[in-house]
N, CA, C and O atoms as a Tinker XYZ file with bonds, in Angstrom:
   480  protein
     1  N     -9.669000   12.860000  -10.249000    73     2
     2  CA    -9.758000   11.416000  -10.272000    64     1     3
     3  C    -11.223000   10.989000  -10.271000    63     2     4     5
     4  O    -11.601000   10.049000  -10.970000    81     3
     5  N    -12.051000   11.688000   -9.479000    73     3     6
     6  CA   -13.463000   11.338000   -9.406000    64     5     7
     7  C    -14.137000   11.533000  -10.754000    63     6     8     9
     8  O    -14.933000   10.693000  -11.175000    81     7
     9  N    -13.821000   12.657000  -11.455000    73     7    10
    10  CA   -14.401000   12.895000  -12.770000    64     9    11
    11  C    -13.969000   11.833000  -13.762000    63    10    12    13
    12  O    -14.764000   11.401000  -14.597000    81    11
    13  N    -12.728000   11.412000  -13.680000    73    11    14
    14  CA   -12.226000   10.364000  -14.562000    64    13    15
    15  C    -13.024000    9.083000  -14.366000    63    14    16    17
    16  O    -13.448000    8.458000  -15.338000    81    15
    17  N    -13.231000    8.689000  -13.110000    73    15    18
    18  CA   -13.981000    7.466000  -12.821000    64    17    19
    19  C    -15.435000    7.605000  -13.246000    63    18    20    21
    20  O    -16.017000    6.649000  -13.758000    81    19
    21  N    -16.029000    8.767000  -13.045000    73    19    22
    22  CA   -17.421000    8.982000  -13.441000    64    21    23
    23  C    -17.565000    8.868000  -14.957000    63    22    24    25
    24  O    -18.496000    8.226000  -15.443000    81    23
    25  N    -16.658000    9.481000  -15.700000    73    23    26
    26  CA   -16.703000    9.404000  -17.162000    64    25    27
    27  C    -16.452000    7.987000  -17.646000    63    26    28    29
    28  O    -17.099000    7.525000  -18.586000    81    27
    29  N    -15.522000    7.300000  -17.015000    73    27    30
    30  CA   -15.226000    5.922000  -17.393000    64    29    31
    31  C    -16.450000    5.036000  -17.180000    63    30    32    33
    32  O    -16.765000    4.187000  -18.013000    81    31
    33  N    -17.131000    5.241000  -16.066000    73    31    34
    34  CA   -18.328000    4.462000  -15.760000    64    33    35
    35  C    -19.410000    4.676000  -16.815000    63    34    36    37
    36  O    -20.114000    3.734000  -17.178000    81    35
    37  N    -19.547000    5.901000  -17.307000    73    35    38
    38  CA   -20.561000    6.194000  -18.316000    64    37    39
    39  C    -20.268000    5.486000  -19.638000    63    38    40    41
    40  O    -21.189000    5.091000  -20.353000    81    39
    41  N    -18.972000    5.326000  -19.962000    73    39    42
    42  CA   -18.595000    4.787000  -21.262000    64    41    43
    43  C    -18.350000    3.288000  -21.272000    63    42    44    45
    44  O    -18.194000    2.696000  -22.340000    81    43
    45  N    -18.316000    2.681000  -20.133000    73    43    46
    46  CA   -18.085000    1.248000  -20.053000    64    45    47
    47  C    -19.420000    0.548000  -19.868000    63    46    48    49
    48  O    -20.278000    1.016000  -19.119000    81    47
    49  N    -19.590000   -0.573000  -20.552000    73    47    50
    50  CA   -20.847000   -1.317000  -20.438000    64    49    51
    51  C    -21.113000   -1.673000  -18.981000    63    50    52    53
    52  O    -20.186000   -2.007000  -18.243000    81    51
    53  N    -22.356000   -1.606000  -18.571000    73    51    54
    54  CA   -22.743000   -1.919000  -17.195000    64    53    55
    55  C    -22.595000   -3.405000  -16.948000    63    54    56    57
    56  O    -23.026000   -4.222000  -17.762000    81    55
    57  N    -21.987000   -3.760000  -15.826000    73    55    58
    58  CA   -21.817000   -5.156000  -15.452000    64    57    59
    59  C    -22.736000   -5.456000  -14.282000    63    58    60    61
    60  O    -23.037000   -4.570000  -13.483000    81    59
    61  N    -23.176000   -6.683000  -14.180000    73    59    62
    62  CA   -24.009000   -7.048000  -13.019000    64    61    63
    63  C    -23.243000   -6.859000  -11.719000    63    62    64    65
    64  O    -22.026000   -7.037000  -11.680000    81    63
    65  N    -23.954000   -6.498000  -10.657000    73    63    66
    66  CA   -23.335000   -6.248000   -9.360000    64    65    67
    67  C    -22.926000   -7.522000   -8.639000    63    66    68    69
    68  O    -22.234000   -7.466000   -7.622000    81    67
    69  N    -23.347000   -8.665000   -9.155000    73    67    70
    70  CA   -23.029000   -9.908000   -8.467000    64    69    71
    71  C    -21.733000  -10.548000   -8.952000    63    70    72    73
    72  O    -21.483000  -11.719000   -8.667000    81    71
    73  N    -20.901000   -9.797000   -9.683000    73    71    74
    74  CA   -19.610000  -10.330000  -10.106000    64    73    75
    75  C    -18.700000  -10.512000   -8.899000    63    74    76    77
    76  O    -18.693000   -9.669000   -8.001000    81    75
    77  N    -17.945000  -11.583000   -8.863000    73    75    78
    78  CA   -17.002000  -11.766000   -7.755000    64    77    79
    79  C    -15.983000  -10.631000   -7.715000    63    78    80    81
    80  O    -15.646000  -10.060000   -8.753000    81    79
    81  N    -15.492000  -10.301000   -6.522000    73    79    82
    82  CA   -14.552000   -9.193000   -6.331000    64    81    83
    83  C    -13.283000   -9.373000   -7.141000    63    82    84    85
    84  O    -12.681000   -8.383000   -7.559000    81    83
    85  N    -12.855000  -10.618000   -7.378000    73    83    86
    86  CA   -11.596000  -10.816000   -8.087000    64    85    87
    87  C    -11.651000  -10.345000   -9.535000    63    86    88    89
    88  O    -10.610000  -10.244000  -10.184000    81    87
    89  N    -12.856000  -10.049000  -10.061000    73    87    90
    90  CA   -12.985000   -9.537000  -11.417000    64    89    91
    91  C    -12.855000   -8.016000  -11.457000    63    90    92    93
    92  O    -12.814000   -7.435000  -12.542000    81    91
    93  N    -12.790000   -7.376000  -10.325000    73    91    94
    94  CA   -12.641000   -5.933000  -10.245000    64    93    95
    95  C    -11.146000   -5.612000  -10.194000    63    94    96    97
    96  O    -10.477000   -5.989000   -9.231000    81    95
    97  N    -10.605000   -4.925000  -11.208000    73    95    98
    98  CA    -9.159000   -4.648000  -11.237000    64    97    99
    99  C     -8.664000   -3.861000  -10.031000    63    98   100   101
   100  O     -7.550000   -4.098000   -9.563000    81    99
   101  N     -9.468000   -2.929000   -9.515000    73    99   102
   102  CA    -9.044000   -2.139000   -8.357000    64   101   103
   103  C     -8.894000   -3.035000   -7.128000    63   102   104   105
   104  O     -7.955000   -2.871000   -6.348000    81   103
   105  N     -9.815000   -3.975000   -6.957000    73   103   106
   106  CA    -9.741000   -4.897000   -5.825000    64   105   107
   107  C     -8.530000   -5.808000   -5.989000    63   106   108   109
   108  O     -7.838000   -6.105000   -5.015000    81   107
   109  N     -8.272000   -6.250000   -7.210000    73   107   110
   110  CA    -7.108000   -7.106000   -7.461000    64   109   111
   111  C     -5.812000   -6.359000   -7.151000    63   110   112   113
   112  O     -4.896000   -6.935000   -6.564000    81   111
   113  N     -5.724000   -5.092000   -7.534000    73   111   114
   114  CA    -4.529000   -4.295000   -7.221000    64   113   115
   115  C     -4.367000   -4.134000   -5.718000    63   114   116   117
   116  O     -3.271000   -4.307000   -5.186000    81   115
   117  N     -5.447000   -3.805000   -5.037000    73   115   118
   118  CA    -5.386000   -3.637000   -3.585000    64   117   119
   119  C     -4.954000   -4.939000   -2.917000    63   118   120   121
   120  O     -4.185000   -4.924000   -1.956000    81   119
   121  N     -5.450000   -6.061000   -3.431000    73   119   122
   122  CA    -5.102000   -7.371000   -2.862000    64   121   123
   123  C     -3.594000   -7.634000   -2.945000    63   122   124   125
   124  O     -3.031000   -8.296000   -2.073000    81   123
   125  N     -2.947000   -7.121000   -3.983000    73   123   126
   126  CA    -1.506000   -7.318000   -4.150000    64   125   127
   127  C     -0.702000   -6.655000   -3.028000    63   126   128   129
   128  O      0.438000   -7.045000   -2.774000    81   127
   129  N     -1.280000   -5.665000   -2.362000    73   127   130
   130  CA    -0.585000   -4.931000   -1.297000    64   129   131
   131  C     -1.080000   -5.279000    0.100000    63   130   132   133
   132  O     -0.409000   -4.980000    1.088000    81   131
   133  N     -2.242000   -5.905000    0.192000    73   131   134
   134  CA    -2.856000   -6.194000    1.483000    64   133   135
   135  C     -2.018000   -7.173000    2.295000    63   134   136   137
   136  O     -1.591000   -8.212000    1.793000    81   135
   137  N     -1.790000   -6.823000    3.561000    73   135   138
   138  CA    -1.064000   -7.731000    4.445000    64   137   139
   139  C     -0.270000   -6.983000    5.497000    63   138   140   141
   140  O     -0.328000   -5.758000    5.598000    81   139
   141  N      0.469000   -7.748000    6.273000    73   139   142
   142  CA     1.334000   -7.216000    7.322000    64   141   143
   143  C      2.774000   -7.481000    6.932000    63   142   144   145
   144  O      3.134000   -8.596000    6.555000    81   143
   145  N      3.589000   -6.452000    7.026000    73   143   146
   146  CA     4.985000   -6.531000    6.595000    64   145   147
   147  C      5.876000   -5.920000    7.668000    63   146   148   149
   148  O      5.423000   -5.117000    8.483000    81   147
   149  N      7.125000   -6.302000    7.658000    73   147   150
   150  CA     8.097000   -5.781000    8.615000    64   149   151
   151  C      9.231000   -5.133000    7.838000    63   150   152   153
   152  O      9.718000   -5.682000    6.850000    81   151
   153  N      9.650000   -3.943000    8.302000    73   151   154
   154  CA    10.840000   -3.321000    7.726000    64   153   155
   155  C     11.740000   -2.857000    8.859000    63   154   156   157
   156  O     11.273000   -2.597000    9.968000    81   155
   157  N     13.023000   -2.754000    8.576000    73   155   158
   158  CA    14.019000   -2.382000    9.572000    64   157   159
   159  C     14.524000   -0.977000    9.301000    63   158   160   161
   160  O     14.929000   -0.654000    8.184000    81   159
   161  N     14.497000   -0.141000   10.336000    73   159   162
   162  CA    15.123000    1.174000   10.274000    64   161   163
   163  C     16.556000    0.970000   10.735000    63   162   164   165
   164  O     16.808000    0.797000   11.927000    81   163
   165  N     17.487000    0.987000    9.807000    73   163   166
   166  CA    18.882000    0.695000   10.134000    64   165   167
   167  C     19.524000    1.780000   10.996000    63   166   168   169
   168  O     20.501000    1.514000   11.694000    81   167
   169  N     18.984000    3.004000   10.955000    73   167   170
   170  CA    19.552000    4.073000   11.781000    64   169   171
   171  C     19.256000    3.847000   13.256000    63   170   172   173
   172  O     20.089000    4.149000   14.111000    81   171
   173  N     18.079000    3.320000   13.559000    73   171   174
   174  CA    17.723000    3.077000   14.958000    64   173   175
   175  C     17.820000    1.592000   15.318000    63   174   176   177
   176  O     17.714000    1.220000   16.487000    81   175
   177  N     18.021000    0.758000   14.314000    73   175   178
   178  CA    18.087000   -0.695000   14.470000    64   177   179
   179  C     16.790000   -1.263000   15.068000    63   178   180   181
   180  O     16.817000   -2.229000   15.831000    81   179
   181  N     15.664000   -0.649000   14.710000    73   179   182
   182  CA    14.364000   -1.118000   15.179000    64   181   183
   183  C     13.539000   -1.591000   13.990000    63   182   184   185
   184  O     13.585000   -1.020000   12.901000    81   183
   185  N     12.785000   -2.654000   14.241000    73   183   186
   186  CA    11.873000   -3.135000   13.211000    64   185   187
   187  C     10.513000   -2.484000   13.418000    63   186   188   189
   188  O     10.127000   -2.163000   14.542000    81   187
   189  N      9.796000   -2.294000   12.323000    73   187   190
   190  CA     8.480000   -1.671000   12.336000    64   189   191
   191  C      7.525000   -2.513000   11.515000    63   190   192   193
   192  O      7.918000   -3.129000   10.525000    81   191
   193  N      6.264000   -2.536000   11.932000    73   191   194
   194  CA     5.259000   -3.278000   11.194000    64   193   195
   195  C      4.455000   -2.326000   10.322000    63   194   196   197
   196  O      3.960000   -1.298000   10.784000    81   195
   197  N      4.338000   -2.686000    9.065000    73   195   198
   198  CA     3.511000   -1.972000    8.099000    64   197   199
   199  C      2.321000   -2.862000    7.791000    63   198   200   201
   200  O      2.490000   -4.010000    7.379000    81   199
   201  N      1.120000   -2.340000    7.989000    73   199   202
   202  CA    -0.109000   -3.087000    7.686000    64   201   203
   203  C     -0.888000   -2.324000    6.632000    63   202   204   205
   204  O     -1.101000   -1.117000    6.748000    81   203
   205  N     -1.312000   -3.046000    5.599000    73   203   206
   206  CA    -2.123000   -2.453000    4.546000    64   205   207
   207  C     -3.409000   -3.273000    4.463000    63   206   208   209
   208  O     -3.375000   -4.476000    4.204000    81   207
   209  N     -4.537000   -2.609000    4.686000    73   207   210
   210  CA    -5.828000   -3.292000    4.695000    64   209   211
   211  C     -6.368000   -3.410000    3.265000    63   210   212   213
   212  O     -5.864000   -2.748000    2.357000    81   211
   213  N     -7.384000   -4.247000    3.063000    73   211   214
   214  CA    -7.980000   -4.374000    1.731000    64   213   215
   215  C     -8.525000   -3.052000    1.180000    63   214   216   217
   216  O     -8.584000   -2.866000   -0.036000    81   215
   217  N     -8.925000   -2.134000    2.070000    73   215   218
   218  CA    -9.398000   -0.827000    1.600000    64   217   219
   219  C     -8.254000    0.193000    1.543000    63   218   220   221
   220  O     -8.484000    1.395000    1.414000    81   219
   221  N     -7.017000   -0.312000    1.643000    73   219   222
   222  CA    -5.774000    0.458000    1.514000    64   221   223
   223  C     -5.534000    1.449000    2.641000    63   222   224   225
   224  O     -4.812000    2.429000    2.459000    81   223
   225  N     -6.127000    1.209000    3.800000    73   223   226
   226  CA    -5.757000    1.977000    4.989000    64   225   227
   227  C     -4.366000    1.487000    5.404000    63   226   228   229
   228  O     -4.084000    0.290000    5.359000    81   227
   229  N     -3.518000    2.407000    5.801000    73   227   230
   230  CA    -2.139000    2.064000    6.138000    64   229   231
   231  C     -1.884000    2.332000    7.613000    63   230   232   233
   232  O     -2.216000    3.393000    8.142000    81   231
   233  N     -1.285000    1.338000    8.259000    73   231   234
   234  CA    -0.880000    1.474000    9.656000    64   233   235
   235  C      0.605000    1.179000    9.753000    63   234   236   237
   236  O      1.128000    0.303000    9.065000    81   235
   237  N      1.272000    1.924000   10.619000    73   235   238
   238  CA     2.659000    1.621000   10.963000    64   237   239
   239  C      2.693000    1.454000   12.478000    63   238   240   241
   240  O      2.279000    2.334000   13.233000    81   239
   241  N      3.194000    0.312000   12.892000    73   239   242
   242  CA     3.251000   -0.039000   14.315000    64   241   243
   243  C      1.889000    0.102000   14.990000    63   242   244   245
   244  O      1.799000    0.561000   16.128000    81   243
   245  N      0.827000   -0.295000   14.281000    73   243   246
   246  CA    -0.518000   -0.291000   14.846000    64   245   247
   247  C     -1.246000    1.036000   14.785000    63   246   248   249
   248  O     -2.415000    1.112000   15.161000    81   247
   249  N     -0.581000    2.087000   14.319000    73   247   250
   250  CA    -1.218000    3.410000   14.241000    64   249   251
   251  C     -1.612000    3.728000   12.805000    63   250   252   253
   252  O     -0.787000    3.669000   11.893000    81   251
   253  N     -2.880000    4.064000   12.620000    73   251   254
   254  CA    -3.370000    4.415000   11.289000    64   253   255
   255  C     -2.764000    5.742000   10.851000    63   254   256   257
   256  O     -2.768000    6.714000   11.607000    81   255
   257  N     -2.245000    5.777000    9.633000    73   255   258
   258  CA    -1.699000    7.016000    9.083000    64   257   259
   259  C     -2.834000    7.810000    8.437000    63   258   260   261
   260  O     -3.508000    7.297000    7.544000    81   259
   261  N     -3.057000    9.047000    8.870000    73   259   262
   262  CA    -4.068000    9.862000    8.204000    64   261   263
   263  C     -3.550000   10.273000    6.825000    63   262   264   265
   264  O     -2.401000   10.695000    6.689000    81   263
   265  N     -4.377000   10.152000    5.835000    73   263   266
   266  CA    -3.992000   10.516000    4.477000    64   265   267
   267  C     -4.785000    9.712000    3.473000    63   266   268   269
   268  O     -5.790000    9.088000    3.814000    81   267
   269  N     -4.325000    9.729000    2.222000    73   267   270
   270  CA    -5.045000    9.068000    1.139000    64   269   271
   271  C     -4.086000    8.423000    0.150000    63   270   272   273
   272  O     -2.975000    8.907000   -0.067000    81   271
   273  N     -4.531000    7.326000   -0.443000    73   271   274
   274  CA    -3.800000    6.720000   -1.541000    64   273   275
   275  C     -3.976000    7.628000   -2.746000    63   274   276   277
   276  O     -5.099000    7.976000   -3.111000    81   275
   277  N     -2.861000    8.014000   -3.365000    73   275   278
   278  CA    -2.928000    8.896000   -4.528000    64   277   279
   279  C     -2.616000    8.165000   -5.823000    63   278   280   281
   280  O     -2.822000    8.701000   -6.912000    81   279
   281  N     -2.119000    6.940000   -5.704000    73   279   282
   282  CA    -1.835000    6.165000   -6.905000    64   281   283
   283  C     -1.581000    4.710000   -6.570000    63   282   284   285
   284  O     -1.035000    4.382000   -5.517000    81   283
   285  N     -1.990000    3.839000   -7.488000    73   283   286
   286  CA    -1.735000    2.418000   -7.313000    64   285   287
   287  C     -1.577000    1.774000   -8.684000    63   286   288   289
   288  O     -2.407000    1.958000   -9.575000    81   287
   289  N     -0.497000    1.018000   -8.833000    73   287   290
   290  CA    -0.244000    0.242000  -10.035000    64   289   291
   291  C      0.238000   -1.134000   -9.589000    63   290   292   293
   292  O      0.316000   -1.406000   -8.391000    81   291
   293  N      0.560000   -1.992000  -10.535000    73   291   294
   294  CA     1.073000   -3.305000  -10.160000    64   293   295
   295  C      2.445000   -3.205000   -9.514000    63   294   296   297
   296  O      2.860000   -4.137000   -8.826000    81   295
   297  N      3.166000   -2.098000   -9.714000    73   295   298
   298  CA     4.516000   -1.969000   -9.170000    64   297   299
   299  C      4.651000   -1.017000   -7.994000    63   298   300   301
   300  O      5.657000   -1.067000   -7.286000    81   299
   301  N      3.660000   -0.141000   -7.760000    73   299   302
   302  CA     3.796000    0.766000   -6.619000    64   301   303
   303  C      2.453000    1.289000   -6.123000    63   302   304   305
   304  O      1.491000    1.441000   -6.875000    81   303
   305  N      2.439000    1.556000   -4.824000    73   303   306
   306  CA     1.301000    2.175000   -4.167000    64   305   307
   307  C      1.832000    3.461000   -3.541000    63   306   308   309
   308  O      2.813000    3.434000   -2.798000    81   307
   309  N      1.187000    4.582000   -3.838000    73   307   310
   310  CA     1.629000    5.871000   -3.307000    64   309   311
   311  C      0.555000    6.427000   -2.386000    63   310   312   313
   312  O     -0.619000    6.515000   -2.743000    81   311
   313  N      0.992000    6.796000   -1.198000    73   311   314
   314  CA     0.116000    7.305000   -0.148000    64   313   315
   315  C      0.610000    8.690000    0.224000    63   314   316   317
   316  O      1.808000    8.883000    0.431000    81   315
   317  N     -0.294000    9.661000    0.312000    73   315   318
   318  CA     0.059000   11.026000    0.709000    64   317   319
   319  C     -0.479000   11.255000    2.114000    63   318   320   321
   320  O     -1.686000   11.189000    2.346000    81   319
   321  N      0.444000   11.528000    3.065000    73   319   322
   322  CA    -0.009000   11.713000    4.445000    64   321   323
   323  C     -0.542000   13.132000    4.650000    63   322   324   325
   324  O     -0.454000   13.973000    3.755000    81   323
   325  N     -1.089000   13.386000    5.824000    73   323   326
   326  CA    -1.725000   14.676000    6.086000    64   325   327
   327  C     -0.730000   15.837000    6.177000    63   326   328   329
   328  O     -1.142000   16.996000    6.225000    81   327
   329  N      0.569000   15.541000    6.200000    73   327   330
   330  CA     1.579000   16.594000    6.174000    64   329   331
   331  C      2.034000   16.905000    4.753000    63   330   332   333
   332  O      2.773000   17.864000    4.531000    81   331
   333  N      1.592000   16.092000    3.787000    73   331   334
   334  CA     1.976000   16.301000    2.391000    64   333   335
   335  C      3.165000   15.466000    1.951000    63   334   336   337
   336  O      3.681000   15.669000    0.852000    81   335
   337  N      3.612000   14.534000    2.777000    73   335   338
   338  CA     4.718000   13.647000    2.421000    64   337   339
   339  C      4.188000   12.345000    1.837000    63   338   340   341
   340  O      3.135000   11.842000    2.231000    81   339
   341  N      4.948000   11.819000    0.888000    73   339   342
   342  CA     4.561000   10.557000    0.270000    64   341   343
   343  C      5.211000    9.374000    0.965000    63   342   344   345
   344  O      6.343000    9.439000    1.445000    81   343
   345  N      4.451000    8.300000    0.999000    73   343   346
   346  CA     4.952000    6.996000    1.408000    64   345   347
   347  C      4.697000    6.110000    0.197000    63   346   348   349
   348  O      3.550000    5.954000   -0.223000    81   347
   349  N      5.746000    5.529000   -0.370000    73   347   350
   350  CA     5.593000    4.701000   -1.557000    64   349   351
   351  C      6.003000    3.273000   -1.245000    63   350   352   353
   352  O      7.089000    3.022000   -0.723000    81   351
   353  N      5.116000    2.342000   -1.572000    73   351   354
   354  CA     5.384000    0.927000   -1.374000    64   353   355
   355  C      5.670000    0.328000   -2.740000    63   354   356   357
   356  O      4.839000    0.404000   -3.645000    81   355
   357  N      6.841000   -0.264000   -2.886000    73   355   358
   358  CA     7.227000   -0.899000   -4.143000    64   357   359
   359  C      6.848000   -2.366000   -4.084000    63   358   360   361
   360  O      7.150000   -3.063000   -3.115000    81   359
   361  N      6.181000   -2.824000   -5.136000    73   359   362
   362  CA     5.707000   -4.200000   -5.193000    64   361   363
   363  C      6.601000   -5.024000   -6.114000    63   362   364   365
   364  O      7.019000   -4.556000   -7.173000    81   363
   365  N      6.888000   -6.253000   -5.701000    73   363   366
   366  CA     7.665000   -7.183000   -6.511000    64   365   367
   367  C      6.802000   -8.362000   -6.915000    63   366   368   369
   368  O      5.587000   -8.334000   -6.720000    81   367
   369  N      7.413000   -9.398000   -7.475000    73   367   370
   370  CA     6.642000  -10.549000   -7.949000    64   369   371
   371  C      5.903000  -11.306000   -6.851000    63   370   372   373
   372  O      4.899000  -11.964000   -7.123000    81   371
   373  N      6.392000  -11.219000   -5.607000    73   371   374
   374  CA     5.755000  -11.954000   -4.513000    64   373   375
   375  C      5.100000  -11.038000   -3.484000    63   374   376   377
   376  O      4.672000  -11.507000   -2.430000    81   375
   377  N      5.016000   -9.749000   -3.769000    73   375   378
   378  CA     4.407000   -8.794000   -2.846000    64   377   379
   379  C      5.333000   -7.619000   -2.597000    63   378   380   381
   380  O      6.381000   -7.507000   -3.233000    81   379
   381  N      4.956000   -6.738000   -1.675000    73   379   382
   382  CA     5.760000   -5.552000   -1.385000    64   381   383
   383  C      7.201000   -5.890000   -0.992000    63   382   384   385
   384  O      7.445000   -6.828000   -0.233000    81   383
   385  N      8.155000   -5.105000   -1.524000    73   383   386
   386  CA     9.578000   -5.359000   -1.277000    64   385   387
   387  C     10.291000   -4.183000   -0.619000    63   386   388   389
   388  O     11.364000   -4.358000   -0.041000    81   387
   389  N      9.707000   -2.978000   -0.700000    73   387   390
   390  CA    10.374000   -1.807000   -0.116000    64   389   391
   391  C      9.351000   -0.710000    0.155000    63   390   392   393
   392  O      8.287000   -0.649000   -0.460000    81   391
   393  N      9.719000    0.159000    1.108000    73   391   394
   394  CA     8.908000    1.323000    1.462000    64   393   395
   395  C      9.817000    2.540000    1.406000    63   394   396   397
   396  O     10.892000    2.552000    2.006000    81   395
   397  N      9.374000    3.575000    0.672000    73   395   398
   398  CA    10.099000    4.838000    0.650000    64   397   399
   399  C      9.299000    5.851000    1.454000    63   398   400   401
   400  O      8.115000    6.066000    1.196000    81   399
   401  N      9.954000    6.475000    2.434000    73   399   402
   402  CA     9.334000    7.499000    3.269000    64   401   403
   403  C      9.940000    8.841000    2.887000    63   402   404   405
   404  O     11.095000    9.125000    3.205000    81   403
   405  N      9.146000    9.666000    2.199000    73   403   406
   406  CA     9.648000   10.963000    1.748000    64   405   407
   407  C     10.014000   11.865000    2.924000    63   406   408   409
   408  O     10.965000   12.641000    2.825000    81   407
   409  N      9.288000   11.780000    4.024000    73   407   410
   410  CA     9.558000   12.628000    5.190000    64   409   411
   411  C     10.963000   12.386000    5.736000    63   410   412   413
   412  O     11.636000   13.320000    6.172000    81   411
   413  N     11.399000   11.132000    5.710000    73   411   414
   414  CA    12.738000   10.771000    6.198000    64   413   415
   415  C     13.753000   10.650000    5.055000    63   414   416   417
   416  O     14.950000   10.496000    5.296000    81   415
   417  N     13.270000   10.721000    3.822000    73   415   418
   418  CA    14.090000   10.508000    2.626000    64   417   419
   419  C     14.878000    9.199000    2.739000    63   418   420   421
   420  O     16.078000    9.140000    2.470000    81   419
   421  N     14.149000    8.148000    3.149000    73   419   422
   422  CA    14.756000    6.832000    3.360000    64   421   423
   423  C     13.921000    5.759000    2.675000    63   422   424   425
   424  O     12.693000    5.830000    2.629000    81   423
   425  N     14.620000    4.766000    2.147000    73   423   426
   426  CA    13.969000    3.576000    1.619000    64   425   427
   427  C     14.291000    2.432000    2.554000    63   426   428   429
   428  O     15.446000    2.221000    2.925000    81   427
   429  N     13.258000    1.695000    2.933000    73   427   430
   430  CA    13.402000    0.576000    3.857000    64   429   431
   431  C     13.027000   -0.709000    3.130000    63   430   432   433
   432  O     11.964000   -0.790000    2.515000    81   431
   433  N     13.883000   -1.697000    3.198000    73   431   434
   434  CA    13.603000   -2.993000    2.595000    64   433   435
   435  C     12.608000   -3.741000    3.479000    63   434   436   437
   436  O     12.751000   -3.783000    4.701000    81   435
   437  N     11.611000   -4.323000    2.847000    73   435   438
   438  CA    10.644000   -5.125000    3.596000    64   437   439
   439  C     11.250000   -6.497000    3.827000    63   438   440   441
   440  O     11.761000   -7.142000    2.911000    81   439
   441  N     11.176000   -6.924000    5.089000    73   439   442
   442  CA    11.706000   -8.223000    5.495000    64   441   443
   443  C     10.581000   -9.243000    5.353000    63   442   444   445
   444  O      9.464000   -8.995000    5.807000    81   443
   445  N     10.855000  -10.356000    4.745000    73   443   446
   446  CA     9.830000  -11.395000    4.574000    64   445   447
   447  C      9.371000  -11.907000    5.934000    63   446   448   449
   448  O     10.153000  -11.902000    6.885000    81   447
   449  N      8.119000  -12.351000    6.047000    73   447   450
   450  CA     7.573000  -12.789000    7.336000    64   449   451
   451  C      8.408000  -13.857000    8.036000    63   450   452   453
   452  O      8.490000  -13.860000    9.264000    81   451
   453  N      9.028000  -14.762000    7.281000    73   451   454
   454  CA     9.790000  -15.819000    7.938000    64   453   455
   455  C     11.157000  -15.318000    8.441000    63   454   456   457
   456  O     11.915000  -16.071000    9.053000    81   455
   457  N     11.456000  -14.050000    8.177000    73   455   458
   458  CA    12.714000  -13.450000    8.657000    64   457   459
   459  C     12.446000  -12.239000    9.538000    63   458   460   461
   460  O     13.287000  -11.343000    9.621000    81   459
   461  N     11.294000  -12.194000   10.196000    73   459   462
   462  CA    10.933000  -11.022000   10.997000    64   461   463
   463  C     11.987000  -10.755000   12.060000    63   462   464   465
   464  O     12.599000  -11.667000   12.616000    81   463
   465  N     12.172000   -9.481000   12.315000    73   463   466
   466  CA    13.186000   -9.044000   13.273000    64   465   467
   467  C     12.527000   -8.646000   14.584000    63   466   468   469
   468  O     11.354000   -8.272000   14.609000    81   467
   469  N     13.270000   -8.726000   15.654000    73   467   470
   470  CA    12.800000   -8.280000   16.974000    64   469   471
   471  C     13.537000   -7.024000   17.381000    63   470   472   473
   472  O     14.611000   -6.730000   16.858000    81   471
   473  N     12.967000   -6.287000   18.306000    73   471   474
   474  CA    13.601000   -5.054000   18.785000    64   473   475
   475  C     14.588000   -5.310000   19.913000    63   474   476   477
   476  O     14.993000   -4.368000   20.593000    81   475
   477  N     14.988000   -6.563000   20.131000    73   475   478
   478  CA    15.882000   -6.921000   21.238000    64   477   479
   479  C     17.225000   -6.244000   21.128000    63   478   480
   480  O     18.088000   -6.444000   21.983000    81   479
């Protein structure tokens, strides 16, 4: 991936560094996923918070997941954790709509903020 970006940089005309961030496609993609979301684990009936930062760091229930983003498109963000399992966030027209956890082989629907669930 690094070689791809290095080669792309060499072949693309140089742009001034003072361009606003919204003109950077990578920043725009990251912005589509940035935020705090809630999903429900139906097996345990507990809600969990998923937080995605602008630099694509991922937290679940306040704990940072060690790993790296391995792919990002307008429809999905793929994160590989330090155990080698993928976490995939599916994006819809208004933001993330589901999370797939390969370790649990489960897909969790993201609950909109105005419908957040409690662990009561």
